[in-house]
C-alpha positions as CSV (number, residue, x, y, z in Angstrom):
1,M,-0.1,0.0,0.1
2,F,1.3,3.5,-0.9
3,K,2.4,5.7,2.2
4,L,2.3,8.9,0.1
5,S,-1.0,11.0,-0.7
6,L,-1.5,13.6,-2.8
7,D,-3.0,15.6,0.0
8,S,0.2,15.0,2.0
9,L,2.4,16.3,-0.8
10,L,0.3,19.4,-1.3
11,V,0.7,20.3,2.6
12,L,4.3,19.9,2.2
13,D,4.3,22.0,-1.1
14,T,2.3,24.8,0.7
15,I,4.5,24.8,3.9
16,D,7.5,25.2,1.7
17,R,5.9,28.4,-0.2
18,L,4.5,30.0,2.9
19,G,6.9,29.1,5.7
20,T,4.9,28.3,8.6
21,F,2.1,25.6,9.4
22,A,0.0,28.1,10.5
23,A,0.1,30.1,7.3
24,T,-0.4,26.8,5.6
25,A,-3.7,25.8,7.7
26,D,-5.0,29.2,6.5
27,A,-4.1,28.9,3.0
28,L,-5.8,25.4,2.9
29,F,-8.5,26.4,5.2
30,R,-7.7,23.7,8.2
31,V,-6.6,24.3,11.5
32,P,-2.8,24.0,12.2
33,S,-3.0,20.8,14.5
34,T,-4.4,19.1,11.1
35,I,-1.4,20.3,9.3
36,S,1.0,19.2,12.2
37,Y,-0.5,15.7,12.2
38,T,-0.4,15.5,8.3
39,V,3.3,15.8,8.7
40,S,4.0,13.9,11.6
41,K,2.1,11.2,10.1
42,L,4.0,11.1,6.9
43,E,7.5,11.1,8.8
44,Q,6.3,8.2,10.7
45,D,4.9,6.0,7.9
46,L,8.2,6.9,5.9
47,N,10.4,6.5,8.7
48,V,12.4,9.5,7.9
49,K,12.5,13.1,9.5
50,I,11.2,15.7,6.8
51,Y,11.6,19.0,9.0
52,E,13.8,20.4,11.2
53,R,11.9,22.6,13.8
54,S,13.0,25.7,15.2
55,G,9.9,27.4,17.1
56,P,7.2,28.3,14.4
57,K,9.5,27.9,11.6
58,V,10.6,24.7,9.8
59,S,13.0,23.8,7.5
60,L,13.3,20.7,5.2
61,T,15.8,18.2,6.0
62,K,17.8,16.4,3.0
63,A,15.4,13.7,2.7
64,G,12.3,16.3,3.0
65,R,13.6,18.3,0.0
66,E,13.9,15.2,-2.3
67,L,10.4,14.3,-1.4
68,L,9.3,17.6,-1.9
69,N,11.1,17.9,-5.4
70,E,9.7,14.6,-6.7
71,G,6.1,15.1,-4.7
72,R,5.8,18.3,-6.9
73,Y,6.2,16.4,-10.1
74,L,3.5,14.3,-8.7
75,L,1.2,17.0,-8.0
76,R,1.8,18.5,-11.5
77,T,1.0,15.1,-13.0
78,A,-2.2,14.8,-11.1
79,E,-3.6,18.1,-12.1
80,E,-2.7,17.3,-15.7
81,I,-4.9,14.4,-15.6
82,E,-7.5,16.1,-14.2
83,N,-7.7,18.8,-16.7
84,R,-7.4,16.2,-19.5
85,V,-10.3,14.2,-18.1
86,R,-12.3,17.5,-18.1
87,R,-11.2,18.4,-21.6
88,V,-12.4,14.9,-22.7
89,A,-15.5,15.4,-21.2
90,S,-16.1,18.6,-22.5
91,G,-15.4,17.6,-26.2
92,W,-12.1,19.2,-26.4
93,E,-8.9,17.3,-27.4
94,T,-6.1,16.9,-24.7
95,E,-4.0,16.7,-27.8
96,L,-3.7,17.8,-31.4
97,N,-1.4,16.5,-34.0
98,I,-1.3,18.8,-37.1
99,G,0.9,17.7,-40.3
100,M,2.4,19.7,-42.8
101,D,4.5,18.8,-45.9
102,T,8.0,19.8,-45.6
103,I,7.6,22.6,-48.3
104,F,5.8,24.8,-45.6
105,S,6.6,25.7,-42.1
106,P,4.5,25.8,-38.9
107,A,5.6,29.4,-38.3
108,S,2.7,30.3,-41.1
109,L,0.1,29.5,-38.5
110,L,1.2,31.6,-35.7
111,T,-1.7,33.7,-35.3
112,E,-4.0,30.6,-35.4
113,I,-1.9,28.8,-32.9
114,A,-1.9,31.9,-30.5
115,D,-5.7,32.3,-30.8
116,F,-6.2,28.5,-30.2
117,S,-4.1,28.8,-27.1
118,T,-6.3,31.3,-25.9
119,I,-9.6,29.3,-26.4
120,S,-8.2,26.2,-25.5
121,P,-5.0,26.3,-23.4
122,L,-4.9,22.7,-22.2
123,T,-5.0,21.3,-25.4
124,R,-1.1,20.3,-26.3
125,L,-0.4,21.1,-29.9
126,N,2.4,19.0,-31.8
127,F,3.3,19.8,-35.7
128,L,5.1,17.2,-37.7
129,H,6.8,17.3,-40.9
130,D,6.4,14.7,-43.7
131,S,7.2,14.4,-47.4
132,L,5.3,13.3,-50.3
133,S,3.1,10.4,-49.7
134,G,4.4,10.2,-46.2
135,T,2.3,13.1,-45.3
136,W,-1.2,11.6,-46.3
137,E,0.2,8.1,-44.4
138,S,0.6,10.2,-41.4
139,L,-3.4,11.1,-41.3
140,L,-4.5,7.8,-42.2
141,D,-2.5,5.8,-39.6
142,R,-3.5,8.3,-36.9
143,R,0.0,10.0,-36.3
144,V,-1.5,13.3,-37.2
145,D,-5.1,14.9,-36.8
146,L,-5.2,17.3,-39.3
147,L,-2.9,17.9,-42.6
148,V,-2.2,21.5,-43.6
149,G,-0.7,22.1,-47.1
150,A,-0.8,18.4,-48.2
151,A,0.4,18.1,-51.8
152,G,-0.8,15.8,-54.5
153,E,-3.7,13.6,-54.3
154,G,-4.7,11.7,-51.7
155,P,-4.9,7.8,-51.4
156,S,-7.9,6.0,-52.5
157,G,-10.1,4.1,-49.9
158,G,-11.8,6.9,-48.2
159,G,-11.7,7.5,-44.1
160,Y,-10.8,11.2,-44.5
161,K,-12.1,14.1,-46.0
162,S,-10.2,17.0,-47.8
163,K,-10.5,20.8,-49.4
164,L,-8.5,22.1,-52.0
165,I,-6.8,25.4,-51.0
166,G,-4.8,25.9,-54.4
167,M,-2.2,24.5,-56.9
168,I,1.5,24.3,-56.7
169,D,3.5,25.5,-60.0
170,F,6.8,23.8,-60.3
171,V,9.7,24.8,-62.4
172,F,13.1,23.4,-63.4
173,V,15.7,25.5,-61.9
174,V,19.6,25.0,-62.1
175,A,22.6,27.1,-60.4
176,P,24.3,29.4,-63.1
177,E,27.6,28.0,-62.8
178,H,25.8,24.5,-63.7
179,P,26.8,23.0,-67.2
180,L,22.8,22.8,-68.1
181,A,22.6,26.5,-67.7
182,L,24.4,27.1,-71.1
183,I,22.4,24.9,-73.1
184,D,20.1,27.2,-75.3
185,K,17.0,25.0,-75.9
186,P,14.5,23.1,-73.9
187,L,16.1,20.1,-72.0
188,G,15.1,16.5,-73.2
189,K,16.1,12.9,-71.6
190,L,19.4,13.0,-73.3
191,E,21.0,16.4,-71.6
192,L,19.1,15.6,-68.2
193,S,20.1,12.0,-67.5
194,Q,23.7,13.1,-67.7
195,H,23.3,15.2,-64.7
196,R,22.6,14.3,-61.0
197,V,19.0,15.4,-59.7
198,I,18.3,16.3,-56.1
199,T,15.1,14.6,-54.6
200,V,13.3,14.9,-51.6
201,R,13.0,11.2,-49.8
202,D,9.7,10.2,-49.5
203,S,8.8,9.9,-45.7
204,V,6.2,7.0,-46.2
205,R,6.5,4.1,-44.0
206,N,4.3,1.3,-44.7
207,T,3.4,1.8,-48.6
208,P,5.6,2.2,-51.7
209,S,7.3,5.5,-52.0
210,R,6.9,7.8,-54.6
211,T,9.4,9.7,-56.6
212,V,9.0,12.9,-58.7
213,G,10.8,14.2,-61.7
214,L,13.3,11.2,-61.9
215,L,14.6,9.4,-64.9
216,S,15.4,5.6,-65.0
217,G,19.2,5.2,-64.1
218,Q,19.7,8.6,-63.2
219,N,22.2,9.7,-60.5
220,T,20.5,11.2,-57.3
221,L,21.3,12.8,-54.0
222,S,18.5,12.4,-51.7
223,V,17.6,14.8,-49.0
224,P,14.9,15.1,-46.5
225,N,13.1,18.4,-47.1
226,M,12.5,21.0,-49.9
227,K,14.5,23.7,-48.2
228,T,17.7,21.5,-48.3
229,K,16.9,20.5,-52.1
230,L,16.7,24.2,-52.6
231,A,20.0,24.9,-51.1
232,F,21.6,22.0,-52.7
233,Q,20.4,23.3,-56.0
234,Q,21.7,26.6,-55.3
235,A,25.1,25.0,-54.7
236,S,24.9,23.5,-57.9
237,L,25.0,20.0,-56.2
238,G,22.1,18.8,-58.6
239,V,19.1,20.2,-60.7
240,G,15.6,19.5,-60.3
241,F,12.0,20.6,-60.1
242,L,11.1,23.2,-57.2
243,P,7.9,25.1,-56.5
244,E,7.7,28.1,-58.3
245,P,6.8,30.2,-55.0
246,M,9.8,28.8,-53.3
247,V,12.5,30.0,-55.5
248,R,11.1,33.5,-56.6
249,T,13.7,35.1,-54.4
250,A,16.6,33.1,-55.7
251,I,15.8,33.6,-59.3
252,A,15.3,37.2,-58.8
253,N,18.8,37.2,-57.2
254,K,20.1,35.2,-60.0
255,Q,21.1,32.4,-57.6
256,L,18.7,30.0,-59.8
257,I,17.9,30.0,-63.5
258,I,14.7,28.7,-65.1
259,K,15.2,26.1,-67.6
260,H,12.6,24.7,-70.0
261,V,12.3,21.0,-70.3
262,E,10.5,18.8,-73.0
263,E,8.5,17.4,-70.1
264,P,7.4,19.9,-67.6
265,R,6.0,18.9,-64.0
266,Q,2.5,19.3,-63.8
267,P,0.8,21.6,-61.5
268,E,0.2,19.6,-58.0
269,P,-3.1,20.1,-55.8
270,L,-2.7,21.5,-52.4
271,Y,-5.0,20.2,-49.7
272,I,-6.0,20.4,-46.0
273,A,-7.4,17.3,-44.9
274,W,-8.7,15.3,-41.9
275,R,-10.1,11.8,-40.8
276,T,-14.0,11.6,-41.2
277,A,-14.4,10.1,-37.8
278,E,-12.9,12.7,-35.6
279,K,-15.3,15.2,-33.8
280,G,-13.1,17.0,-31.5
281,A,-13.9,20.7,-30.7
282,G,-10.2,21.6,-31.4
283,L,-10.3,19.9,-34.9
284,K,-13.5,21.7,-36.0
285,W,-12.1,25.1,-34.4
286,W,-9.1,24.7,-36.8
287,L,-11.2,23.8,-39.9
288,D,-13.4,26.8,-39.2
289,S,-10.5,29.1,-38.7
290,L,-8.2,28.0,-41.7
291,D,-9.7,30.0,-44.6
292,T,-9.1,27.9,-47.6
293,T,-9.1,30.9,-50.2
294,E,-6.2,32.4,-48.6
295,L,-4.5,29.7,-46.9
296,A,-2.3,28.6,-49.5
297,K,-0.8,32.1,-49.9
298,K,-0.2,32.5,-46.6
299,L,1.6,29.2,-46.6
300,W,4.2,30.1,-49.2
301,D,4.6,33.8,-48.1
302,T,5.4,32.9,-44.4
303,S,7.3,29.9,-45.2
304,H,9.7,31.5,-47.8
């Protein structure tokens, strides 16, 4: 049987903060003798001396300080459990996981995060990054509750809803010093196959990975996200397609050059998506707050 109780830990915490048994009794709406009895009973049950007493003032022993430090952790945990239970009963999630493609940054949602934290301060928000098919898989595998800025069509089979928020245009770009920059005609398979392409690694775990803009047998350099791909192509470590909004500044600064290709990459749709079975108040708040008509522009403008 446990010899510690949350009530006794609360008493120790209050004594430490207020300094005397009398002040603790007033704060907890008890009589001083009850506070003294709680401490004596705890010392007896644990067979350790918790306080050194000097008149009305008391000070913790080394063992008492260790007990209080660990006890405060238990008090916080108990409070969190109580809050989570109340949140579940009220319909608000205790935790909400939001997934984004590595093209975008959670910093694009700073306003929404701040507003949500005011409305539901006890719901923990977690942001996760995935790439290509891995973004959709994270939703269907329940690793995330909401996708914001998922690129490409979602998988078949249902179980989720999605809203189109825009289209992504892609351009083929090379660094000015790259050999392909000197070719004055649309690039075909012959020219492209001789040079290394930078690819973003699909973060998918359980289904076949997806590759985009890669020729059979072509040399590749795989990176975890679009930001790294952009940096590598600016460094002339390889070539490839990049989202047009992502490279506008680099093109304006002549760090990258757009090259026409015989087989351009088609625009891809961009979605927000969520599982149909989810009914939490937090998810509903996010869906109501994300203006799909302006969201795509906001994601691009803040992320790049």
